[in-house]
C-alpha positions in Angstrom: 21.0 4.3 31.8 21.2 1.2 29.5 21.4 2.3 25.8 19.1 -0.4 24.2 19.8 0.7 20.7 23.6 0.4 21.1 23.6 -3.0 22.8 24.0 -5.9 20.4 21.3 -8.6 20.7 24.0 -11.2 20.9 24.9 -10.2 24.4 21.3 -10.8 25.8 21.3 -13.9 28.0 19.9 -16.8 26.0 21.0 -15.4 22.6 24.7 -15.8 21.6 26.2 -15.4 18.2 24.2 -18.2 16.3 20.8 -17.0 17.5 21.8 -13.4 17.0 22.6 -14.1 13.4 19.3 -15.8 12.9 17.3 -13.0 14.6 19.2 -10.5 12.4 18.6 -12.4 9.2 15.0 -13.5 9.7 13.5 -10.6 11.7 16.0 -7.7 11.3 16.5 -7.7 15.1 20.0 -6.4 15.8 19.8 -4.6 19.1 18.0 -4.8 22.4 15.8 -1.9 21.2 14.8 -3.9 18.1 13.7 -6.8 20.2 11.8 -4.6 22.7 9.8 -3.2 19.7 9.1 -6.6 18.3 5.5 -6.9 19.4 3.3 -10.0 19.9 0.6 -10.6 17.2 -1.9 -12.3 19.7 -2.4 -13.2 23.3 -3.8 -16.2 25.1 -5.4 -15.9 28.6 -3.3 -18.1 30.9 -5.1 -17.1 34.1 -8.1 -19.5 33.5 -8.2 -23.3 34.0 -10.7 -25.5 32.2 -12.1 -28.9 33.2 -11.7 -31.8 30.8 -15.5 -32.3 30.6 -15.9 -28.6 29.3 -13.6 -28.8 26.3 -14.3 -29.8 22.7 -12.4 -29.7 19.4 -13.6 -26.3 18.3 -12.1 -24.3 21.2 -9.0 -22.1 21.0 -6.1 -22.7 23.4 -7.0 -24.1 26.8 -5.4 -24.9 30.1 -6.0 -28.0 32.3 -4.7 -29.1 35.7 -4.4 -32.8 36.4 -2.2 -35.9 36.2 -0.8 -38.3 33.6 -2.4 -41.7 34.2 -0.3 -43.7 31.7 1.8 -43.5 28.6 1.2 -45.5 25.4 3.3 -45.8 22.2 1.5 -46.6 19.0 2.5 -47.1 15.3 6.0 -47.8 13.9 8.6 -45.9 11.9 7.5 -42.4 10.9 3.9 -43.2 12.1 5.2 -43.8 15.7 3.7 -41.6 18.3 3.4 -41.2 22.1 0.1 -40.8 23.8 -0.2 -39.7 27.5 -3.7 -40.2 29.0 -4.3 -37.1 31.2 -7.1 -36.6 33.7 -8.4 -34.0 36.1 -11.0 -36.2 37.6 -13.8 -35.0 35.3 -12.6 -36.8 32.2 -9.6 -38.0 30.2 -7.8 -36.2 27.3 -5.0 -37.6 25.2 -1.7 -35.7 25.0 0.1 -36.6 21.8 3.7 -36.3 20.6 5.2 -37.3 17.2 8.8 -36.3 18.1 11.0 -36.4 21.1 9.3 -39.4 22.6 12.1 -40.5 24.9 12.6 -36.9 26.1 8.9 -36.8 27.1 8.8 -40.1 29.0 12.0 -39.2 30.8 10.8 -35.7 31.8 7.2 -36.2 32.9 6.1 -38.5 35.8 2.9 -40.4 36.4 0.5 -39.2 39.2 2.1 -35.8 39.4 0.2 -32.5 39.2 0.9 -30.7 35.9 -0.7 -27.7 34.1 -1.2 -28.6 30.4 -1.6 -25.8 27.8 -2.5 -26.3 24.1 -5.1 -26.4 21.4 -7.6 -29.2 21.6 -8.7 -31.3 18.6 -10.9 -34.3 18.1 -9.6 -37.5 16.4 -11.3 -40.8 16.4 -14.0 -39.5 18.7 -11.4 -38.6 21.4 -10.2 -35.1 22.4 -6.4 -34.7 22.1 -3.8 -32.0 22.4 -0.7 -32.4 20.2 2.7 -31.3 21.6 1.3 -29.4 24.6 3.2 -27.1 27.0 3.5 -28.9 30.3 4.7 -27.3 33.6 4.7 -28.6 37.1 1.6 -27.2 38.9 3.6 -25.9 41.8 5.9 -23.8 39.6 3.1 -21.8 37.8 1.3 -18.9 39.5 -1.6 -18.7 37.1 -3.0 -15.5 38.8 0.2 -13.7 37.8 0.5 -15.1 34.3 -2.2 -12.9 32.7 -2.1 -13.0 28.9 0.6 -15.0 27.2 2.2 -13.3 24.2 2.6 -15.0 20.9 5.3 -13.8 18.4 5.5 -14.4 14.7 8.5 -16.5 13.8 9.7 -18.1 10.5 9.9 -21.8 9.8 13.7 -21.6 9.8 13.6 -20.1 13.3 11.2 -22.8 14.5 13.5 -25.5 13.2 16.3 -23.9 15.2 14.3 -23.8 18.4 13.5 -20.1 18.1 9.7 -20.4 18.3 7.3 -18.0 20.0 7.9 -19.4 23.4 11.7 -18.9 22.9 11.1 -15.3 21.9 8.9 -14.9 25.0 11.8 -16.1 27.2 14.2 -13.7 25.5 11.8 -10.9 26.1 11.5 -11.9 29.8 15.3 -11.8 30.0 15.4 -8.4 28.4 12.8 -7.0 30.9 14.9 -8.4 33.7 18.0 -6.3 32.8 16.0 -3.0 32.3 16.4 -1.7 35.9 15.4 1.9 35.4 12.3 3.6 33.8 12.9 4.2 30.1 13.2 7.9 29.2 10.0 9.4 27.8 9.7 10.1 24.1 6.6 12.4 24.3 6.3 15.8 26.0 4.6 15.7 29.5 1.6 17.7 28.3 0.8 15.3 25.5 1.0 12.4 27.8 -1.2 13.9 30.4 -3.8 15.5 28.0 -4.2 12.2 26.2 -4.2 10.0 29.4 -1.4 7.9 28.1 0.5 5.4 30.3 4.3 5.9 30.6 6.5 4.4 27.9 7.9 1.9 30.4 4.5 0.8 31.5 3.3 0.5 27.9 6.3 -1.6 26.7 6.1 -3.9 29.7 2.4 -4.4 29.3 2.5 -4.9 25.5 4.7 -8.0 26.1 3.4 -9.2 29.5 -0.1 -7.8 30.2 -1.8 -9.0 33.4 -5.3 -8.1 32.0 -7.1 -7.1 28.9 -7.3 -3.5 30.2 -3.6 -3.2 30.7 -3.1 -4.5 27.2 -5.6 -2.0 25.7 -3.9 0.9 27.4 -0.4 -0.3 26.2 -1.6 -0.7 22.6 -3.2 2.7 22.6 0.0 4.4 23.8 2.2 2.7 21.3 -0.2 3.2 18.4 -0.5 6.8 19.4 3.3 7.3 19.5 3.9 5.4 16.2 1.3 7.4 14.2 2.3 10.6 16.0 6.0 10.4 14.9 5.0 9.5 11.3 2.9 12.6 11.1 5.4 14.8 13.0 8.1 13.8 10.5 5.9 14.7 7.6 4.7 18.0 9.0 8.1 19.0 10.2 9.5 18.3 6.7 6.6 20.3 5.2 7.3 23.2 7.5 11.0 23.2 6.7 10.4 23.1 3.0 8.0 26.0 3.2 10.5 28.1 5.2 13.4 27.1 2.9 11.7 27.4 -0.5 9.8 30.5 -1.4 7.7 29.8 -4.5 7.4 31.9 -7.7 4.5 34.4 -7.4 2.2 33.9 -10.3 0.0 36.9 -9.7 -1.7 37.3 -13.0 -4.0 35.3 -15.2 -3.4 36.7 -18.6 -4.0 36.5 -22.3 -2.9 32.8 -22.8 -5.2 31.5 -20.1 -8.2 33.7 -21.1 -7.9 33.0 -24.8 -7.9 29.3 -24.1 -10.8 29.6 -21.7 -13.0 31.7 -24.1 -12.0 30.0 -27.5 -10.5 26.6 -27.1 -12.1 25.0 -24.0 -13.5 21.8 -25.4 -16.4 21.6 -23.0 -17.9 23.4 -19.9 -15.8 22.8 -16.8 -17.4 20.7 -14.0 -17.9 22.2 -10.6 -15.1 20.1 -9.3 -12.7 21.2 -12.0 -13.5 24.9 -11.3 -12.9 24.3 -7.5 -9.5 22.7 -8.1 -8.4 25.4 -10.5 -9.3 28.0 -7.8 -7.2 26.1 -5.3 -4.2 25.9 -7.6 -4.5 29.6 -8.5 -4.5 30.5 -4.8 -1.4 28.3 -4.2 0.6 29.8 -7.1 -0.2 33.4 -6.1 0.6 32.9 -2.4 4.4 33.2 -2.6 5.0 29.7 -1.4 5.9 26.7 -3.5 2.8 24.8 -4.5 3.0 21.1 -3.7 -0.4 19.7 -4.5 -1.8 16.2 -5.2 -4.6 16.1 -7.7 -6.8 13.0 -7.5 -9.5 12.0 -9.9 -10.8 8.9 -11.6 -9.8 8.0 -15.2 -11.7 10.4 -17.5 -12.5 13.0 -14.8 -10.6 15.8 -16.6 -7.3 16.0 -14.7 -5.2 16.7 -17.8 -7.4 19.8 -18.7 -6.9 21.1 -15.1 -3.1 20.5 -15.4 -3.0 22.3 -18.8 -4.9 25.4 -17.5 -2.5 25.5 -14.5 0.5 25.4 -16.9 -1.1 28.3 -18.9 -1.0 30.4 -15.7 2.8 29.8 -15.6 3.1 30.9 -19.2 1.1 34.1 -18.5 3.7 34.9 -15.8 6.7 34.5 -18.1 7.6 30.9 -17.1 7.9 27.5 -18.8 6.0 24.4 -17.7 6.7 20.7 -18.1 4.6 17.5 -17.7 6.2 14.2 -17.0 4.6 10.8 -17.5 5.9 7.3 -16.7 5.6 5.8 -20.2 6.2 6.9 -23.8 2.6 5.9 -24.6 1.1 8.1 -21.9 3.5 11.0 -22.6 2.5 10.8 -26.3 -1.2 10.7 -25.3 -0.7 13.9 -23.2 1.2 15.6 -26.0 -1.6 14.8 -28.5 -4.3 16.0 -26.1 -2.5 19.2 -25.1 -1.5 20.0 -28.7 -5.1 19.5 -29.9 -6.5 21.7 -27.1 -4.0 24.5 -27.9 -4.6 24.4 -31.6 -4.4 27.9 -33.1 -2.7 29.4 -30.1 0.8 30.8 -30.0 2.1 28.2 -27.6 4.9 25.8 -28.6 4.5 22.3 -27.1 7.1 19.6 -27.6 7.4 15.9 -26.7 10.7 14.5 -25.4 11.1 10.8 -24.9 14.0 8.3 -25.1 13.1 7.4 -28.7 13.4 11.0 -30.0 17.1 11.4 -31.1 19.4 13.3 -33.4 18.5 16.6 -35.0 15.0 16.6 -33.7 16.1 16.1 -30.1 18.7 18.9 -30.5 16.0 21.3 -31.8 13.8 20.5 -28.8 16.6 20.9 -26.2 17.6 24.2 -27.8 14.0 25.5 -27.6 13.8 24.5 -24.0 17.1 26.3 -23.2 16.1 29.5 -25.0 12.6 29.5 -23.7 11.0 29.1 -27.1 9.4 25.8 -26.0 6.7 26.8 -23.6 5.5 23.4 -22.5 7.7 20.3 -22.5 5.9 16.9 -22.2 8.0 13.8 -21.7 9.1 10.7 -19.9 12.1 10.2 -17.6 14.1 11.8 -20.5 13.1 15.2 -19.1 15.3 14.5 -16.1 18.5 14.1 -18.1 21.3 16.6 -17.5 21.2 17.8 -21.1 17.6 19.2 -20.5 18.1 22.7 -19.3 15.1 25.1 -19.0 15.2 28.8 -19.4 12.7 29.5 -16.7 10.9 26.4 -15.3 8.0 27.6 -13.1 5.5 24.7 -13.2 6.0 20.9 -13.1 3.2 18.4 -13.6 3.8 14.7 -12.8 1.3 12.1 -13.9 0.9 8.8 -12.1 3.5 10.0 -9.7 3.8 6.8 -7.7 5.8 5.4 -10.7 8.6 7.9 -10.1 11.1 7.6 -7.3 11.8 10.3 -4.8 15.3 10.9 -6.2 13.9 11.3 -9.7 11.4 13.9 -8.6 14.1 15.8 -6.7 16.2 16.0 -9.9 13.3 17.7 -11.6 13.1 20.3 -8.8 16.8 21.0 -9.3 16.3 22.2 -12.9 15.3 25.6 -11.4 17.1 27.8 -8.9 13.8 28.3 -7.1 11.8 25.0 -7.1 8.9 25.1 -9.5 5.3 24.8 -8.4 4.4 21.1 -8.4 1.1 19.4 -9.4 1.1 15.7 -8.9 -1.7 13.7 -10.6 -3.0 10.2 -10.0 -5.9 8.3 -11.3 -5.5 5.8 -8.5 -7.9 7.0 -5.9 -6.2 7.1 -2.5 -8.2 6.8 0.7 -7.9 9.8 3.0 -6.2 7.8 5.8 -3.6 6.4 3.4 -3.1 9.8 1.7 -2.3 11.4 5.1 0.6 9.0 5.5 1.6 8.4 1.8 1.2 12.0 0.6 1.1 13.8 4.0 3.2 16.7 2.9 1.0 17.5 -0.1 -2.1 19.6 -0.2 -4.9 17.4 -1.8 -7.4 18.4 -4.5 -10.1 16.0 -5.7 -12.0 15.9 -8.9 -15.1 13.9 -7.9 -17.3 14.6 -11.0 -17.2 13.2 -14.5 -17.6 15.6 -17.5 -21.1 16.0 -18.8 -22.3 13.3 -21.2 -20.3 10.5 -19.7 -22.5 7.5 -18.7 -21.5 5.3 -15.8 -19.9 2.0 -16.9 -22.1 -1.0 -16.4 -20.1 -3.8 -14.6 -21.3 -7.4 -14.7 -19.9 -10.6 -13.2 -20.0 -13.6 -15.5 -18.8 -17.2 -14.9 -16.5 -18.6 -17.5 -18.9 -21.4 -18.6 -21.2 -18.8 -20.3 -18.8 -17.9 -23.1 -21.4 -18.3 -25.9 -23.4 -15.5 -24.3 -20.3 -13.4 -23.7 -19.1 -13.7 -27.3 -22.6 -12.9 -28.6 -22.6 -9.7 -26.6 -19.1 -8.7 -27.9 -20.1 -9.4 -31.5 -23.2 -7.2 -31.0 -21.1 -4.3 -29.8 -18.6 -4.6 -32.7 -21.5 -4.6 -35.2 -22.5 -1.2 -33.7 -19.0 0.1 -34.5 -17.5 -0.3 -31.1 -14.1 -1.8 -30.0 -13.3 -4.3 -27.3 -10.5 -5.0 -24.8 -9.9 -8.6 -23.5 -7.4 -8.6 -20.7 -5.5 -11.6 -19.3 -3.4 -11.7 -16.1 -0.5 -13.7 -17.6 1.5 -14.0 -20.9 2.6 -17.6 -20.6 0.9 -20.4 -18.8 1.8 -21.0 -15.2 2.1 -24.5 -13.9 1.0 -23.4 -10.5 -2.1 -21.5 -11.4 -4.8 -22.7 -13.8 -5.2 -19.4 -15.7 -6.2 -18.6 -19.2 -3.1 -17.2 -20.7 -2.8 -14.5 -23.3 -1.4 -16.7 -26.1 -4.3 -19.2 -25.9 -6.8 -16.4 -25.4 -5.5 -14.6 -28.5 -5.8 -17.7 -30.6 -9.3 -18.4 -29.2 -10.5 -14.9 -30.0 -9.1 -15.1 -33.5 -11.0 -18.4 -34.1 -14.3 -17.1 -32.6 -14.2 -13.8 -34.5 -12.6 -14.6 -37.9 -14.5 -11.7 -39.5 -12.7 -9.1 -37.3 -9.1 -8.0 -36.8 -7.5 -8.8 -33.5 -4.3 -7.3 -32.1 -2.1 -8.5 -29.2 -0.2 -6.4 -26.6 1.9 -7.5 -23.6 4.8 -6.3 -21.5 7.5 -8.6 -23.1 7.0 -7.0 -26.6 9.6 -4.5 -27.8 8.4 -0.9 -27.3 8.1 -0.3 -31.1 6.0 -3.4 -31.6 3.8 -2.6 -28.7 3.4 1.0 -29.9 2.5 -0.2 -33.4 -0.2 -2.7 -32.1 -1.7 0.0 -29.9 -1.8 2.5 -32.7 -3.7 0.0 -34.9 -6.3 -0.2 -32.2 -6.4 3.5 -31.6 -6.9 4.1 -35.3 -9.8 1.6 -35.5 -7.9 -0.8 -37.8 -8.3 -3.6 -35.2 -11.6 -4.2 -33.4 -10.4 -6.4 -30.5 -7.3 -5.9 -28.4 -6.1 -8.9 -26.4 -3.7 -7.7 -23.8 -2.2 -7.9 -20.3 -2.4 -5.1 -17.8 0.1 -2.9 -19.9 -3.1 -1.2 -21.2 -4.1 -0.2 -17.7 -2.5 3.2 -18.2 -1.9 5.0 -21.5 -4.6 4.1 -24.0 -7.3 6.5 -24.7 -9.8 5.1 -27.2 -13.3 6.7 -26.8 -14.7 4.2 -29.3 -13.8 1.2 -27.0 -17.0 0.3 -25.1 -16.3 -3.2 -23.7 -13.6 -4.3 -21.2 -13.5 -8.1 -20.6 -11.3 -9.1 -17.7 -10.4 -12.8 -17.7 -9.6 -14.4 -14.4 -10.8 -11.3 -12.6 -10.3 -13.0 -9.3 -6.5 -12.6 -9.8 -6.7 -8.8 -9.8 -6.9 -6.4 -6.9 -9.7 -3.9 -6.6 -7.6 -0.9 -7.6 -6.3 -2.7 -10.7 -9.7 -3.8 -11.7 -10.9 -0.2 -11.4 -8.0 1.1 -13.4 -8.7 -1.4 -16.2 -12.4 -0.6 -16.2 -11.4 3.1 -16.7 -10.1 2.3 -20.2 -13.7 2.2 -21.4 -16.5 4.7 -20.8 -14.4 7.5 -22.3 -17.0 8.4 -25.0 -20.7 9.2 -24.9 -21.8 5.6 -25.6 -22.8 3.1 -22.9 -19.8 1.0 -21.9 -19.5 -2.3 -20.2 -17.0 -4.1 -18.0 -17.3 -7.9 -17.8 -15.5 -9.7 -15.0 -15.0 -13.3 -15.9 -14.2 -15.8 -13.2 -14.5 -19.5 -12.3 -17.1 -20.7 -9.8 -14.6 -21.4 -7.0 -14.1 -18.0 -5.3 -12.7 -17.1 -1.9 -14.7 -14.8 0.4 -12.4 -11.9 -0.2 -12.7 -12.4 -4.0 -16.5 -12.5 -3.8 -16.4 -9.2 -1.9 -14.1 -7.6 -4.5 -16.3 -8.6 -7.4 -19.4 -7.4 -5.6 -17.9 -4.0 -4.9 -16.9 -3.6 -8.5 -20.4 -4.5 -9.7 -22.0 -2.2 -7.2 -20.0 1.1 -7.6 -18.0 3.1 -10.0 -16.8 5.4 -7.2 -13.0 5.1 -7.2 -12.6 6.4 -3.6 -15.2 3.9 -2.3 -13.3 1.2 -4.1 -9.9 2.4 -2.7 -11.3 2.4 0.9 -12.6 -1.2 0.4 -9.2 -2.2 -1.1 -7.3 -0.8 1.8 -9.5 -2.8 4.2 -9.2 -6.0 2.3 -5.5 -5.9 1.4 -3.8 -3.4 3.8 -1.7 -0.5 2.8 1.5 -2.4 2.0 -0.1 -4.3 -0.8 -1.9 -1.4 -2.5 -0.7 -0.7 -6.0 1.8 2.1 -6.0 2.7 2.2 -2.4 5.8 0.0 -2.8 7.2 2.3 -5.5 6.2 5.5 -3.7 9.3 6.0 -1.5 7.5 5.2 1.8 7.8 1.9 3.5 4.8 1.0 5.7 6.8 -0.4 8.5 4.2 0.3 11.1 4.8 -2.2 13.9 1.5 -1.9 15.8 -0.8 0.7 14.3 -3.0 0.0 11.3 -4.0 3.0 9.2 -7.3 1.5 8.3 -8.5 0.4 11.8 -6.8 3.3 13.5 -7.9 6.0 11.1 -9.6 8.2 13.8 -6.4 8.0 15.9 -4.4 8.9 12.9 -6.4 12.1 12.3 -6.2 12.9 16.0 -2.5 12.6 16.3 -2.0 14.6 13.0 -3.8 17.5 14.7 -1.5 17.2 17.8 1.6 17.0 15.6 0.5 20.1 13.7 0.1 22.1 16.9 3.6 21.0 18.0 5.2 22.0 14.7 3.4 25.4 14.8 4.4 26.1 18.4 8.0 24.9 18.1 9.0 25.3 14.4 12.7 25.4 15.2 12.6 22.5 17.6 14.2 24.4 20.5 11.6 24.2 23.2 13.2 22.3 26.2 10.0 20.2 27.0 10.1 18.9 23.4 13.8 17.9 23.4 13.1 14.1 24.0 10.5 14.1 21.2 12.9 15.7 18.6 15.6 13.3 19.7 13.3 10.4 19.2 12.4 11.6 15.7 16.1 12.0 14.8 16.7 8.4 16.0 13.8 7.1 13.9 15.2 8.9 10.8 18.5 7.1 11.3 17.0 3.7 11.9 16.1 1.1 9.2 12.6 2.4 9.1 11.9 4.6 6.0 10.5 7.8 7.5 11.1 9.8 4.3 8.4 12.2 3.2 7.3 12.1 -0.3 8.1 15.1 -2.5 
């Protein structure tokens, strides 16, 4: 049996060392297996012939059978071109070449039957086809051609002659040397129960389908397999972790929790918060390590749920820690938790990179001896000098900003891994969560605390600034504060954007009676912190900023968020920015300022933002508009979305279906020893070794 993964692509007929180097560099194709799994992005039906009198300039690719009546050269120099007048008896179409003119006239003969394939266009009232494919009519069996595959290639490849047609020929050569059926990767019962074609049939028909039905069946099999192995990897990892790591049993809810609940709780819990706390209590008392994702919009009360979860750890004799990605956010959590625990015998400390010397030593000693009950911090918590007495609970906020290795280091601070609660204010669609966080149980807070009013979002064109500034002045007169966010710091020559520096100067000129502060990512941390504190304290009424304020500023008095050049932001980012206001009881506003020229996608994004405050609805729309690889956070999460054929948005139902099948397999064969599953586990091991990142998350 030919080992496709072990055979270098260089030795495939038609490749050689130069083409192999280019395939490797441009498409990461190193082996015959890599080439086989490089799928077409579209197909053209080559079985049908058109007549010249049927075609117009709006049609996609078409195919004609006829003869070249004459050649004609026009223009001089770089404007020179060759025109062949081609006819099938029903009309005449011009075939046009701008390069290789001598080659064309030497190769193609007059009054000889050819089949011409290309995309028609209209120029000067005449239909023409530029640089068509031409084959002798007696060499093509159209009935056997079916759908012609088209492969993505780079400009560099095209210049070197490795265009789609060249890849198609290499694929044909590859199919020619595969003499035996390929070994199956799925167990026979899964193949039969789901009516899947064989792997050999699927891979043949994904490249060279004879019909649309053959293509559909091939695509279904390969999408099924791709999503199945993603889920199998996640669920097998999850099962292994559960078997390897027994969790601390937090069997009691004691004095600390009950005192907080009866005396310090700042407001009545929402139904969603109560439900999530019950889920967390059940996890922590089950004897297995909790690994739970807590989703909820900005302001939904995730921090309160996290605090009450940490108090359960304290009641069972353990410490807890909370880790945030920035000093600002860590400081905000510290202030919130300290305020909520006021009057209680709970020691809370903050550890960040800027805390040094004697104060740092005191904190580290308290953590080591167990006198510090809750440690809140940034990446500083991960340092080797931080040693806990008994760490039983770890909370990670905005977890997509931490790498897998960093989180693993946190688990290593306890001989038994602590219970883990991961929080995110970036709503994640269910289909994405099943892949991105597939090994975590998911809890959702889908209610806002009582008294919060939905943020009113409006779209305003940038030529109505007088009205905008009047509205801002009215809000400040009522004692409110305002954010004005810009996408850039310095002006870009490529994009006509209002930049932060000009914006800051304009705001200062328009509002001379008010104090304005400025915050951006290129400021030193101490400067940034000082400017933010001025705004938090109410010393400044307007903050002009870039997206650095997306996470980490909690100012209930701020009621207006103005987002300049809103067309430059993605939906999730717009939603996160909007979440900076609406944190108090007053009506808040988000104003999306754009120019008049907007793309269709941008218009959809703006309309969605105006219509809904539902973060999950927005996240689903963002996933459909931009795809999973572009969603904020996924690139830093530790998972590469290297899906070759499946799409977790379009194939969401299939994703859920295969997850159920994968779960049954893992439950029935947890040790991976069943003989019928051997090829499947072998395939999974191969994928884990390949250049695809199949790593699970936590």
